[in-house]
All heavy atoms as TSV, in Angstrom:
chain	resi	resn	atom	element	x	y	z
A	1	MET	N	N	-23.995	11.553	-44.603
A	1	MET	CA	C	-22.664	11.611	-45.169
A	1	MET	C	C	-21.782	10.609	-44.425
A	1	MET	O	O	-21.688	10.629	-43.212
A	1	MET	CB	C	-22.126	13.024	-45.056
A	1	MET	CG	C	-20.762	13.160	-45.601
A	1	MET	SD	S	-20.200	14.783	-45.197
A	1	MET	CE	C	-19.583	15.366	-46.656
A	2	THR	N	N	-21.147	9.736	-45.134
A	2	THR	CA	C	-20.283	8.712	-44.564
A	2	THR	C	C	-18.853	9.223	-44.552
A	2	THR	O	O	-18.390	9.848	-45.504
A	2	THR	CB	C	-20.350	7.437	-45.426
A	2	THR	OG1	O	-21.701	7.160	-45.741
A	2	THR	CG2	C	-19.767	6.283	-44.676
A	3	ARG	N	N	-18.188	8.943	-43.404
A	3	ARG	CA	C	-16.788	9.360	-43.295
A	3	ARG	C	C	-15.897	8.341	-43.945
A	3	ARG	O	O	-16.003	7.151	-43.681
A	3	ARG	CB	C	-16.416	9.459	-41.826
A	3	ARG	CG	C	-16.088	10.853	-41.423
A	3	ARG	CD	C	-15.746	10.890	-39.993
A	3	ARG	NE	N	-14.373	11.319	-39.882
A	3	ARG	CZ	C	-13.747	11.531	-38.760
A	3	ARG	NH1	N	-14.348	11.311	-37.639
A	3	ARG	NH2	N	-12.523	11.945	-38.751
A	4	ARG	N	N	-15.037	8.777	-44.769
A	4	ARG	CA	C	-14.081	7.889	-45.411
A	4	ARG	C	C	-12.801	7.873	-44.589
A	4	ARG	O	O	-12.420	8.877	-43.996
A	4	ARG	CB	C	-13.764	8.380	-46.824
A	4	ARG	CG	C	-14.961	8.317	-47.731
A	4	ARG	CD	C	-14.660	8.718	-49.127
A	4	ARG	NE	N	-13.373	9.390	-49.314
A	4	ARG	CZ	C	-12.948	9.867	-50.446
A	4	ARG	NH1	N	-13.719	9.780	-51.513
A	4	ARG	NH2	N	-11.787	10.439	-50.558
A	5	PRO	N	N	-12.120	6.736	-44.529
A	5	PRO	CA	C	-10.854	6.693	-43.804
A	5	PRO	C	C	-9.828	7.598	-44.462
A	5	PRO	O	O	-9.865	7.822	-45.671
A	5	PRO	CB	C	-10.439	5.227	-43.867
A	5	PRO	CG	C	-11.236	4.631	-44.971
A	5	PRO	CD	C	-12.471	5.462	-45.122
A	6	ALA	N	N	-8.947	8.105	-43.653
A	6	ALA	CA	C	-7.915	9.002	-44.173
A	6	ALA	C	C	-6.960	8.228	-45.063
A	6	ALA	O	O	-6.687	7.052	-44.848
A	6	ALA	CB	C	-7.141	9.637	-43.023
A	7	ALA	N	N	-6.488	8.903	-46.053
A	7	ALA	CA	C	-5.524	8.280	-46.952
A	7	ALA	C	C	-4.212	8.086	-46.216
A	7	ALA	O	O	-3.921	8.763	-45.230
A	7	ALA	CB	C	-5.326	9.163	-48.178
A	8	ARG	N	N	-3.431	7.165	-46.697
A	8	ARG	CA	C	-2.164	6.878	-46.037
A	8	ARG	C	C	-1.273	8.118	-46.074
A	8	ARG	O	O	-1.083	8.742	-47.110
A	8	ARG	CB	C	-1.485	5.724	-46.759
A	8	ARG	CG	C	-0.255	5.273	-46.065
A	8	ARG	CD	C	0.280	4.036	-46.709
A	8	ARG	NE	N	1.073	3.359	-45.713
A	8	ARG	CZ	C	1.526	2.163	-45.817
A	8	ARG	NH1	N	1.233	1.462	-46.884
A	8	ARG	NH2	N	2.259	1.630	-44.880
A	9	GLY	N	N	-0.751	8.470	-44.857
A	9	GLY	CA	C	0.138	9.612	-44.761
A	9	GLY	C	C	-0.595	10.932	-44.556
A	9	GLY	O	O	0.022	11.966	-44.445
A	10	VAL	N	N	-1.937	10.888	-44.490
A	10	VAL	CA	C	-2.703	12.119	-44.277
A	10	VAL	C	C	-3.391	12.014	-42.924
A	10	VAL	O	O	-4.092	11.041	-42.644
A	10	VAL	CB	C	-3.761	12.307	-45.384
A	10	VAL	CG1	C	-4.579	13.554	-45.128
A	10	VAL	CG2	C	-3.086	12.368	-46.741
A	11	ALA	N	N	-3.179	12.984	-42.062
A	11	ALA	CA	C	-3.761	12.961	-40.727
A	11	ALA	C	C	-5.228	13.350	-40.781
A	11	ALA	O	O	-5.643	14.168	-41.606
A	11	ALA	CB	C	-3.010	13.921	-39.820
A	12	GLU	N	N	-5.995	12.733	-39.884
A	12	GLU	CA	C	-7.415	13.101	-39.787
A	12	GLU	C	C	-7.522	14.451	-39.088
A	12	GLU	O	O	-6.667	14.815	-38.282
A	12	GLU	CB	C	-8.167	12.033	-39.003
A	12	GLU	CG	C	-8.283	10.725	-39.740
A	12	GLU	CD	C	-9.262	9.796	-39.060
A	12	GLU	OE1	O	-10.132	10.288	-38.316
A	12	GLU	OE2	O	-9.150	8.595	-39.282
A	13	PRO	N	N	-8.570	15.196	-39.362
A	13	PRO	CA	C	-8.730	16.488	-38.693
A	13	PRO	C	C	-8.928	16.296	-37.188
A	13	PRO	O	O	-9.490	15.299	-36.746
A	13	PRO	CB	C	-9.970	17.091	-39.348
A	13	PRO	CG	C	-10.646	15.969	-40.034
A	13	PRO	CD	C	-9.639	14.932	-40.306
A	14	ILE	N	N	-8.457	17.246	-36.419
A	14	ILE	CA	C	-8.546	17.191	-34.960
A	14	ILE	C	C	-9.975	17.468	-34.537
A	14	ILE	O	O	-10.617	18.402	-35.017
A	14	ILE	CB	C	-7.589	18.214	-34.326
A	14	ILE	CG1	C	-6.154	17.858	-34.695
A	14	ILE	CG2	C	-7.763	18.262	-32.823
A	14	ILE	CD1	C	-5.144	18.877	-34.242
A	15	ASP	N	N	-10.474	16.640	-33.612
A	15	ASP	CA	C	-11.824	16.825	-33.080
A	15	ASP	C	C	-11.755	17.902	-32.004
A	15	ASP	O	O	-11.202	17.702	-30.930
A	15	ASP	CB	C	-12.327	15.504	-32.494
A	15	ASP	CG	C	-13.760	15.609	-32.019
A	15	ASP	OD1	O	-14.412	16.626	-32.300
A	15	ASP	OD2	O	-14.216	14.654	-31.369
A	16	THR	N	N	-12.324	19.057	-32.270
A	16	THR	CA	C	-12.268	20.172	-31.320
A	16	THR	C	C	-13.463	20.195	-30.387
A	16	THR	O	O	-13.602	21.107	-29.576
A	16	THR	CB	C	-12.193	21.514	-32.082
A	16	THR	OG1	O	-13.326	21.611	-32.939
A	16	THR	CG2	C	-10.911	21.622	-32.866
A	17	SER	N	N	-14.331	19.195	-30.458
A	17	SER	CA	C	-15.502	19.190	-29.582
A	17	SER	C	C	-15.148	18.680	-28.187
A	17	SER	O	O	-15.954	18.782	-27.274
A	17	SER	CB	C	-16.603	18.315	-30.182
A	17	SER	OG	O	-16.164	16.974	-30.265
A	18	THR	N	N	-13.964	18.124	-28.009
A	18	THR	CA	C	-13.539	17.657	-26.687
A	18	THR	C	C	-12.386	18.508	-26.202
A	18	THR	O	O	-11.710	19.172	-26.978
A	18	THR	CB	C	-13.087	16.190	-26.744
A	18	THR	OG1	O	-11.991	16.084	-27.644
A	18	THR	CG2	C	-14.216	15.276	-27.184
A	19	ARG	N	N	-12.177	18.471	-24.906
A	19	ARG	CA	C	-11.045	19.206	-24.351
A	19	ARG	C	C	-10.299	18.275	-23.405
A	19	ARG	O	O	-10.885	17.359	-22.830
A	19	ARG	CB	C	-11.506	20.460	-23.623
A	19	ARG	CG	C	-12.482	20.203	-22.517
A	19	ARG	CD	C	-13.055	21.526	-21.991
A	19	ARG	NE	N	-14.242	21.245	-21.232
A	19	ARG	CZ	C	-14.269	21.144	-19.903
A	19	ARG	NH1	N	-13.170	21.338	-19.212
A	19	ARG	NH2	N	-15.376	20.859	-19.280
A	20	PRO	N	N	-9.023	18.485	-23.229
A	20	PRO	CA	C	-8.256	17.593	-22.363
A	20	PRO	C	C	-8.684	17.737	-20.902
A	20	PRO	O	O	-9.058	18.824	-20.455
A	20	PRO	CB	C	-6.810	18.032	-22.565
A	20	PRO	CG	C	-6.883	19.396	-23.153
A	20	PRO	CD	C	-8.201	19.499	-23.867
A	21	VAL	N	N	-8.624	16.642	-20.178
A	21	VAL	CA	C	-8.955	16.647	-18.755
A	21	VAL	C	C	-7.715	17.080	-17.987
A	21	VAL	O	O	-6.623	16.544	-18.213
A	21	VAL	CB	C	-9.394	15.238	-18.312
A	21	VAL	CG1	C	-9.679	15.204	-16.834
A	21	VAL	CG2	C	-10.592	14.783	-19.112
A	22	PRO	N	N	-7.865	18.045	-17.079
A	22	PRO	CA	C	-6.684	18.472	-16.320
A	22	PRO	C	C	-6.221	17.345	-15.388
A	22	PRO	O	O	-7.041	16.569	-14.896
A	22	PRO	CB	C	-7.186	19.673	-15.530
A	22	PRO	CG	C	-8.662	19.517	-15.461
A	22	PRO	CD	C	-9.062	18.777	-16.692
A	23	PRO	N	N	-4.921	17.247	-15.140
A	23	PRO	CA	C	-4.422	16.199	-14.244
A	23	PRO	C	C	-4.889	16.455	-12.814
A	23	PRO	O	O	-5.136	17.601	-12.425
A	23	PRO	CB	C	-2.903	16.316	-14.362
A	23	PRO	CG	C	-2.660	17.693	-14.841
A	23	PRO	CD	C	-3.857	18.082	-15.660
A	24	PRO	N	N	-5.023	15.401	-12.003
A	24	PRO	CA	C	-5.456	15.594	-10.619
A	24	PRO	C	C	-4.391	16.307	-9.792
A	24	PRO	O	O	-3.206	16.277	-10.128
A	24	PRO	CB	C	-5.678	14.172	-10.114
A	24	PRO	CG	C	-4.851	13.319	-10.997
A	24	PRO	CD	C	-4.816	14.012	-12.332
A	25	ASP	N	N	-4.827	16.921	-8.714
A	25	ASP	CA	C	-3.916	17.631	-7.825
A	25	ASP	C	C	-3.047	16.612	-7.087
A	25	ASP	O	O	-3.558	15.749	-6.374
A	25	ASP	CB	C	-4.716	18.471	-6.830
A	25	ASP	CG	C	-3.834	19.294	-5.916
A	25	ASP	OD1	O	-2.631	19.450	-6.223
A	25	ASP	OD2	O	-4.344	19.792	-4.893
A	26	ALA	N	N	-1.744	16.695	-7.248
A	26	ALA	CA	C	-0.832	15.726	-6.643
A	26	ALA	C	C	-0.723	15.900	-5.132
A	26	ALA	O	O	-0.307	14.987	-4.431
A	26	ALA	CB	C	0.546	15.851	-7.271
A	27	THR	N	N	-1.109	17.050	-4.595
A	27	THR	CA	C	-0.990	17.285	-3.161
A	27	THR	C	C	-2.264	16.920	-2.406
A	27	THR	O	O	-2.266	16.947	-1.184
A	27	THR	CB	C	-0.646	18.757	-2.885
A	27	THR	OG1	O	-1.697	19.581	-3.420
A	27	THR	CG2	C	0.666	19.141	-3.530
A	28	ALA	N	N	-3.331	16.590	-3.110
A	28	ALA	CA	C	-4.584	16.243	-2.441
A	28	ALA	C	C	-4.461	14.863	-1.801
A	28	ALA	O	O	-3.847	13.960	-2.359
A	28	ALA	CB	C	-5.730	16.248	-3.445
A	29	PRO	N	N	-5.036	14.684	-0.597
A	29	PRO	CA	C	-4.954	13.375	0.049
A	29	PRO	C	C	-5.738	12.333	-0.730
A	29	PRO	O	O	-6.808	12.621	-1.265
A	29	PRO	CB	C	-5.562	13.613	1.426
A	29	PRO	CG	C	-6.410	14.826	1.290
A	29	PRO	CD	C	-5.770	15.653	0.220
A	30	ILE	N	N	-5.200	11.118	-0.789
A	30	ILE	CA	C	-5.864	10.049	-1.511
A	30	ILE	C	C	-6.914	9.398	-0.623
A	30	ILE	O	O	-8.014	9.108	-1.041
A	30	ILE	CB	C	-4.838	9.000	-1.975
A	30	ILE	CG1	C	-3.894	9.660	-2.968
A	30	ILE	CG2	C	-5.513	7.802	-2.597
A	30	ILE	CD1	C	-2.739	8.806	-3.355
A	31	PHE	N	N	-6.576	9.161	0.637
A	31	PHE	CA	C	-7.488	8.510	1.560
A	31	PHE	C	C	-7.392	9.202	2.901
A	31	PHE	O	O	-6.314	9.360	3.452
A	31	PHE	CB	C	-7.128	7.030	1.702
A	31	PHE	CG	C	-7.979	6.310	2.694
A	31	PHE	CD1	C	-9.248	5.918	2.365
A	31	PHE	CD2	C	-7.504	6.052	3.960
A	31	PHE	CE1	C	-10.034	5.255	3.277
A	31	PHE	CE2	C	-8.280	5.384	4.881
A	31	PHE	CZ	C	-9.555	4.988	4.530
A	32	VAL	N	N	-8.511	9.613	3.438
A	32	VAL	CA	C	-8.545	10.269	4.738
A	32	VAL	C	C	-9.497	9.484	5.620
A	32	VAL	O	O	-10.654	9.262	5.262
A	32	VAL	CB	C	-9.010	11.737	4.622
A	32	VAL	CG1	C	-9.077	12.382	5.982
A	32	VAL	CG2	C	-8.085	12.511	3.709
A	33	ASP	N	N	-9.012	9.031	6.771
A	33	ASP	CA	C	-9.815	8.257	7.708
A	33	ASP	C	C	-10.174	9.156	8.880
A	33	ASP	O	O	-9.407	9.295	9.826
A	33	ASP	CB	C	-9.025	7.032	8.168
A	33	ASP	CG	C	-9.821	6.172	9.131
A	33	ASP	OD1	O	-11.046	6.298	9.166
A	33	ASP	OD2	O	-9.205	5.357	9.832
A	34	HIS	N	N	-11.330	9.763	8.811
A	34	HIS	CA	C	-11.740	10.691	9.865
A	34	HIS	C	C	-12.139	9.966	11.146
A	34	HIS	O	O	-12.072	10.543	12.224
A	34	HIS	CB	C	-12.898	11.557	9.382
A	34	HIS	CG	C	-12.523	12.478	8.264
A	34	HIS	ND1	N	-11.664	13.539	8.429
A	34	HIS	CD2	C	-12.875	12.480	6.957
A	34	HIS	CE1	C	-11.507	14.159	7.274
A	34	HIS	NE2	N	-12.222	13.544	6.358
A	35	SER	N	N	-12.557	8.708	11.051
A	35	SER	CA	C	-13.014	7.982	12.231
A	35	SER	C	C	-11.852	7.472	13.072
A	35	SER	O	O	-12.018	7.232	14.270
A	35	SER	CB	C	-13.894	6.800	11.823
A	35	SER	OG	O	-13.128	5.828	11.149
A	36	GLY	N	N	-10.696	7.256	12.481
A	36	GLY	CA	C	-9.547	6.727	13.199
A	36	GLY	C	C	-9.570	5.217	13.318
A	36	GLY	O	O	-8.715	4.633	13.983
A	37	ARG	N	N	-10.528	4.563	12.703
A	37	ARG	CA	C	-10.654	3.106	12.797
A	37	ARG	C	C	-9.448	2.406	12.177
A	37	ARG	O	O	-8.932	1.435	12.737
A	37	ARG	CB	C	-11.933	2.667	12.101
A	37	ARG	CG	C	-12.162	1.197	12.169
A	37	ARG	CD	C	-13.469	0.815	11.531
A	37	ARG	NE	N	-13.610	-0.639	11.572
A	37	ARG	CZ	C	-14.394	-1.313	10.794
A	37	ARG	NH1	N	-15.141	-0.696	9.907
A	37	ARG	NH2	N	-14.469	-2.609	10.874
A	38	ARG	N	N	-9.016	2.880	11.049
A	38	ARG	CA	C	-7.877	2.256	10.366
A	38	ARG	C	C	-6.629	2.315	11.239
A	38	ARG	O	O	-5.880	1.342	11.351
A	38	ARG	CB	C	-7.639	2.959	9.036
A	38	ARG	CG	C	-6.520	2.387	8.228
A	38	ARG	CD	C	-6.457	3.092	6.875
A	38	ARG	NE	N	-5.424	2.533	6.058
A	38	ARG	CZ	C	-4.532	3.253	5.403
A	38	ARG	NH1	N	-4.571	4.558	5.447
A	38	ARG	NH2	N	-3.612	2.678	4.676
A	39	ALA	N	N	-6.396	3.436	11.892
A	39	ALA	CA	C	-5.224	3.577	12.763
A	39	ALA	C	C	-5.312	2.620	13.940
A	39	ALA	O	O	-4.299	2.022	14.333
A	39	ALA	CB	C	-5.108	5.017	13.251
A	40	ARG	N	N	-6.501	2.459	14.527
A	40	ARG	CA	C	-6.662	1.533	15.650
A	40	ARG	C	C	-6.380	0.099	15.228
A	40	ARG	O	O	-5.713	-0.652	15.941
A	40	ARG	CB	C	-8.076	1.642	16.231
A	40	ARG	CG	C	-8.287	2.863	17.109
A	40	ARG	CD	C	-9.584	2.775	17.881
A	40	ARG	NE	N	-10.757	2.607	17.023
A	40	ARG	CZ	C	-11.454	3.593	16.484
A	40	ARG	NH1	N	-11.103	4.842	16.708
A	40	ARG	NH2	N	-12.516	3.340	15.734
A	41	VAL	N	N	-6.890	-0.288	14.062
A	41	VAL	CA	C	-6.668	-1.650	13.578
A	41	VAL	C	C	-5.184	-1.885	13.320
A	41	VAL	O	O	-4.625	-2.913	13.722
A	41	VAL	CB	C	-7.507	-1.915	12.304
A	41	VAL	CG1	C	-7.096	-3.205	11.639
A	41	VAL	CG2	C	-8.983	-1.931	12.634
A	42	LEU	N	N	-4.529	-0.937	12.666
A	42	LEU	CA	C	-3.101	-1.088	12.388
A	42	LEU	C	C	-2.280	-1.135	13.677
A	42	LEU	O	O	-1.306	-1.888	13.775
A	42	LEU	CB	C	-2.617	0.048	11.492
A	42	LEU	CG	C	-3.101	-0.009	10.042
A	42	LEU	CD1	C	-2.648	1.222	9.285
A	42	LEU	CD2	C	-2.593	-1.264	9.365
A	43	ARG	N	N	-2.672	-0.345	14.671
A	43	ARG	CA	C	-1.959	-0.351	15.950
A	43	ARG	C	C	-2.096	-1.712	16.625
A	43	ARG	O	O	-1.133	-2.269	17.155
A	43	ARG	CB	C	-2.502	0.747	16.861
A	43	ARG	CG	C	-1.664	0.960	18.100
A	43	ARG	CD	C	-2.167	2.106	18.981
A	43	ARG	NE	N	-2.358	3.323	18.206
A	43	ARG	CZ	C	-3.529	3.962	18.084
A	43	ARG	NH1	N	-4.610	3.505	18.657
A	43	ARG	NH2	N	-3.615	5.070	17.374
A	44	ARG	N	N	-3.305	-2.286	16.604
A	44	ARG	CA	C	-3.514	-3.602	17.218
A	44	ARG	C	C	-2.719	-4.686	16.490
A	44	ARG	O	O	-2.150	-5.575	17.121
A	44	ARG	CB	C	-5.000	-3.948	17.216
A	44	ARG	CG	C	-5.782	-3.128	18.216
A	44	ARG	CD	C	-7.241	-3.474	18.189
A	44	ARG	NE	N	-7.981	-2.590	19.082
A	44	ARG	CZ	C	-9.238	-2.250	18.922
A	44	ARG	NH1	N	-9.925	-2.733	17.902
A	44	ARG	NH2	N	-9.826	-1.448	19.768
A	45	VAL	N	N	-2.684	-4.610	15.189
A	45	VAL	CA	C	-1.901	-5.590	14.418
A	45	VAL	C	C	-0.415	-5.448	14.755
A	45	VAL	O	O	0.283	-6.452	14.952
A	45	VAL	CB	C	-2.154	-5.412	12.901
A	45	VAL	CG1	C	-1.163	-6.205	12.076
A	45	VAL	CG2	C	-3.578	-5.816	12.551
A	46	ALA	N	N	0.062	-4.228	14.853
A	46	ALA	CA	C	1.475	-4.005	15.179
A	46	ALA	C	C	1.795	-4.525	16.575
A	46	ALA	O	O	2.829	-5.189	16.778
A	46	ALA	CB	C	1.808	-2.520	15.077
A	47	TYR	N	N	0.936	-4.262	17.556
A	47	TYR	CA	C	1.160	-4.763	18.914
A	47	TYR	C	C	1.163	-6.293	18.925
A	47	TYR	O	O	1.979	-6.913	19.605
A	47	TYR	CB	C	0.097	-4.247	19.873
A	47	TYR	CG	C	0.245	-2.784	20.244
A	47	TYR	CD1	C	-0.842	-2.046	20.683
A	47	TYR	CD2	C	1.470	-2.125	20.159
A	47	TYR	CE1	C	-0.723	-0.714	21.021
A	47	TYR	CE2	C	1.597	-0.791	20.492
A	47	TYR	CZ	C	0.501	-0.093	20.932
A	47	TYR	OH	O	0.625	1.221	21.273
A	48	SER	N	N	0.278	-6.905	18.172
A	48	SER	CA	C	0.224	-8.368	18.106
A	48	SER	C	C	1.516	-8.934	17.520
A	48	SER	O	O	2.060	-9.918	18.045
A	48	SER	CB	C	-0.961	-8.827	17.256
A	48	SER	OG	O	-2.163	-8.360	17.803
A	49	LEU	N	N	2.000	-8.318	16.450
A	49	LEU	CA	C	3.246	-8.791	15.846
A	49	LEU	C	C	4.437	-8.631	16.786
A	49	LEU	O	O	5.313	-9.493	16.848
A	49	LEU	CB	C	3.498	-8.055	14.529
A	49	LEU	CG	C	2.541	-8.395	13.389
A	49	LEU	CD1	C	2.823	-7.506	12.180
A	49	LEU	CD2	C	2.650	-9.857	13.013
A	50	VAL	N	N	4.460	-7.540	17.538
A	50	VAL	CA	C	5.551	-7.323	18.499
A	50	VAL	C	C	5.484	-8.370	19.607
A	50	VAL	O	O	6.511	-8.919	20.023
A	50	VAL	CB	C	5.498	-5.884	19.070
A	50	VAL	CG1	C	6.388	-5.740	20.280
A	50	VAL	CG2	C	5.890	-4.886	17.998
A	51	LEU	N	N	4.282	-8.664	20.105
A	51	LEU	CA	C	4.147	-9.678	21.150
A	51	LEU	C	C	4.585	-11.054	20.649
A	51	LEU	O	O	5.250	-11.805	21.371
A	51	LEU	CB	C	2.705	-9.720	21.657
A	51	LEU	CG	C	2.288	-8.557	22.555
A	51	LEU	CD1	C	0.808	-8.640	22.891
A	51	LEU	CD2	C	3.126	-8.538	23.814
A	52	ILE	N	N	4.222	-11.397	19.436
A	52	ILE	CA	C	4.644	-12.682	18.858
A	52	ILE	C	C	6.166	-12.729	18.733
A	52	ILE	O	O	6.797	-13.730	19.066
A	52	ILE	CB	C	3.956	-12.915	17.498
A	52	ILE	CG1	C	2.468	-13.162	17.709
A	52	ILE	CG2	C	4.608	-14.063	16.749
A	52	ILE	CD1	C	1.661	-13.174	16.429
A	53	ALA	N	N	6.762	-11.635	18.276
A	53	ALA	CA	C	8.221	-11.585	18.132
A	53	ALA	C	C	8.904	-11.716	19.496
A	53	ALA	O	O	9.907	-12.428	19.626
A	53	ALA	CB	C	8.643	-10.288	17.447
A	54	LEU	N	N	8.360	-11.062	20.520
A	54	LEU	CA	C	8.945	-11.168	21.864
A	54	LEU	C	C	8.821	-12.589	22.405
A	54	LEU	O	O	9.745	-13.104	23.043
A	54	LEU	CB	C	8.278	-10.170	22.811
A	54	LEU	CG	C	8.649	-8.704	22.604
A	54	LEU	CD1	C	7.827	-7.807	23.525
A	54	LEU	CD2	C	10.132	-8.501	22.838
A	55	ALA	N	N	7.695	-13.238	22.150
A	55	ALA	CA	C	7.510	-14.614	22.609
A	55	ALA	C	C	8.511	-15.539	21.912
A	55	ALA	O	O	9.116	-16.419	22.556
A	55	ALA	CB	C	6.080	-15.065	22.343
A	56	LEU	N	N	8.710	-15.341	20.625
A	56	LEU	CA	C	9.681	-16.163	19.901
A	56	LEU	C	C	11.100	-15.912	20.394
A	56	LEU	O	O	11.904	-16.841	20.511
A	56	LEU	CB	C	9.579	-15.906	18.403
A	56	LEU	CG	C	8.307	-16.438	17.726
A	56	LEU	CD1	C	8.234	-15.972	16.280
A	56	LEU	CD2	C	8.262	-17.948	17.810
A	57	LEU	N	N	11.426	-14.672	20.693
A	57	LEU	CA	C	12.751	-14.368	21.234
A	57	LEU	C	C	12.945	-15.000	22.608
A	57	LEU	O	O	14.028	-15.495	22.930
A	57	LEU	CB	C	12.964	-12.854	21.311
A	57	LEU	CG	C	13.275	-12.168	19.994
A	57	LEU	CD1	C	13.288	-10.658	20.168
A	57	LEU	CD2	C	14.607	-12.640	19.458
A	58	ALA	N	N	11.896	-14.993	23.424
A	58	ALA	CA	C	11.993	-15.617	24.741
A	58	ALA	C	C	12.202	-17.125	24.594
A	58	ALA	O	O	13.017	-17.723	25.321
A	58	ALA	CB	C	10.734	-15.322	25.555
A	59	LEU	N	N	11.483	-17.752	23.667
A	59	LEU	CA	C	11.674	-19.180	23.430
A	59	LEU	C	C	13.084	-19.474	22.928
A	59	LEU	O	O	13.700	-20.461	23.342
A	59	LEU	CB	C	10.635	-19.691	22.426
A	59	LEU	CG	C	9.215	-19.832	22.958
A	59	LEU	CD1	C	8.264	-20.190	21.822
A	59	LEU	CD2	C	9.164	-20.872	24.051
A	60	LEU	N	N	13.596	-18.640	22.058
A	60	LEU	CA	C	14.960	-18.810	21.569
A	60	LEU	C	C	15.956	-18.688	22.717
A	60	LEU	O	O	16.880	-19.492	22.849
A	60	LEU	CB	C	15.261	-17.778	20.481
A	60	LEU	CG	C	16.676	-17.797	19.920
A	60	LEU	CD1	C	16.910	-19.073	19.127
A	60	LEU	CD2	C	16.932	-16.579	19.068
A	61	TRP	N	N	15.759	-17.713	23.571
A	61	TRP	CA	C	16.657	-17.505	24.712
A	61	TRP	C	C	16.611	-18.710	25.648
A	61	TRP	O	O	17.645	-19.203	26.108
A	61	TRP	CB	C	16.268	-16.222	25.448
A	61	TRP	CG	C	17.091	-15.986	26.676
A	61	TRP	CD1	C	18.388	-15.581	26.721
A	61	TRP	CD2	C	16.675	-16.187	28.018
A	61	TRP	NE1	N	18.809	-15.498	28.026
A	61	TRP	CE2	C	17.775	-15.862	28.843
A	61	TRP	CE3	C	15.489	-16.586	28.609
A	61	TRP	CZ2	C	17.706	-15.946	30.220
A	61	TRP	CZ3	C	15.424	-16.664	29.982
A	61	TRP	CH2	C	16.522	-16.354	30.787
A	62	LEU	N	N	15.410	-19.217	25.913
A	62	LEU	CA	C	15.281	-20.372	26.796
A	62	LEU	C	C	15.925	-21.613	26.189
A	62	LEU	O	O	16.555	-22.402	26.892
A	62	LEU	CB	C	13.805	-20.634	27.104
A	62	LEU	CG	C	13.134	-19.638	28.048
A	62	LEU	CD1	C	11.639	-19.905	28.134
A	62	LEU	CD2	C	13.774	-19.693	29.425
A	63	SER	N	N	15.764	-21.785	24.884
A	63	SER	CA	C	16.367	-22.960	24.246
A	63	SER	C	C	17.894	-22.864	24.262
A	63	SER	O	O	18.577	-23.855	24.465
A	63	SER	CB	C	15.847	-23.120	22.814
A	63	SER	OG	O	16.365	-22.102	21.988
A	64	GLN	N	N	18.426	-21.688	24.069
A	64	GLN	CA	C	19.879	-21.505	24.113
A	64	GLN	C	C	20.414	-21.696	25.518
A	64	GLN	O	O	21.487	-22.264	25.713
A	64	GLN	CB	C	20.269	-20.120	23.581
A	64	GLN	CG	C	19.986	-19.925	22.121
A	64	GLN	CD	C	20.772	-20.895	21.253
A	64	GLN	OE1	O	21.947	-21.099	21.449
A	64	GLN	NE2	N	20.094	-21.503	20.304
A	65	ALA	N	N	19.668	-21.216	26.502
A	65	ALA	CA	C	20.113	-21.349	27.883
A	65	ALA	C	C	20.119	-22.810	28.304
A	65	ALA	O	O	21.013	-23.258	29.043
A	65	ALA	CB	C	19.212	-20.526	28.800
A	66	SER	N	N	19.137	-23.587	27.836
A	66	SER	CA	C	19.090	-24.996	28.235
A	66	SER	C	C	20.184	-25.807	27.540
A	66	SER	O	O	20.688	-26.776	28.093
A	66	SER	CB	C	17.715	-25.588	27.940
A	66	SER	OG	O	17.500	-25.616	26.537
A	67	VAL	N	N	20.563	-25.430	26.335
A	67	VAL	CA	C	21.630	-26.134	25.603
A	67	VAL	C	C	22.968	-25.881	26.263
A	67	VAL	O	O	23.819	-26.785	26.365
A	67	VAL	CB	C	21.650	-25.685	24.115
A	67	VAL	CG1	C	22.917	-26.171	23.443
A	67	VAL	CG2	C	20.440	-26.196	23.408
A	68	LEU	N	N	23.185	-24.686	26.745
A	68	LEU	CA	C	24.460	-24.341	27.353
A	68	LEU	C	C	24.595	-24.889	28.764
A	68	LEU	O	O	25.641	-24.766	29.376
A	68	LEU	CB	C	24.651	-22.821	27.372
A	68	LEU	CG	C	24.764	-22.154	25.986
A	68	LEU	CD1	C	24.837	-20.648	26.124
A	68	LEU	CD2	C	25.979	-22.682	25.255
A	69	GLY	N	N	23.537	-25.447	29.297
A	69	GLY	CA	C	23.598	-26.012	30.635
A	69	GLY	C	C	23.348	-24.998	31.721
A	69	GLY	O	O	23.474	-25.303	32.908
A	70	ALA	N	N	23.002	-23.814	31.355
A	70	ALA	CA	C	22.707	-22.804	32.371
A	70	ALA	C	C	21.372	-23.120	33.002
A	70	ALA	O	O	20.481	-23.699	32.388
A	70	ALA	CB	C	22.691	-21.420	31.740
A	71	GLU	N	N	21.249	-22.741	34.244
A	71	GLU	CA	C	19.989	-22.975	34.927
A	71	GLU	C	C	19.022	-21.843	34.557
A	71	GLU	O	O	19.354	-20.669	34.665
A	71	GLU	CB	C	20.200	-23.002	36.424
A	71	GLU	CG	C	19.010	-23.534	37.158
A	71	GLU	CD	C	19.402	-24.034	38.520
A	71	GLU	OE1	O	20.437	-24.683	38.647
A	71	GLU	OE2	O	18.654	-23.718	39.437
A	72	VAL	N	N	17.850	-22.222	34.118
A	72	VAL	CA	C	16.843	-21.247	33.719
A	72	VAL	C	C	16.074	-20.815	34.941
A	72	VAL	O	O	15.596	-21.665	35.698
A	72	VAL	CB	C	15.892	-21.851	32.660
A	72	VAL	CG1	C	14.822	-20.863	32.272
A	72	VAL	CG2	C	16.679	-22.325	31.462
A	73	PRO	N	N	15.999	-19.539	35.204
A	73	PRO	CA	C	15.292	-19.071	36.411
A	73	PRO	C	C	13.804	-19.365	36.372
A	73	PRO	O	O	13.167	-19.481	35.417
A	73	PRO	CB	C	15.536	-17.566	36.422
A	73	PRO	CG	C	16.010	-17.194	35.080
A	73	PRO	CD	C	16.498	-18.463	34.423
């Protein structure tokens, strides 16, 4: 038996052989790092960025001190 397309303005019958999938639990964790490796890597990256920022600030301070004629210790 061949299915004919529905006529214009007439809805096709609902397929009751499927059921809707329930939505996922919004409170469940998406990613859990039990090893702690991700935290260590992020901590090292953060420390590196802070050290770079401190070095740049020190260079800025030294350049400003030399322009003003102050003696750099």
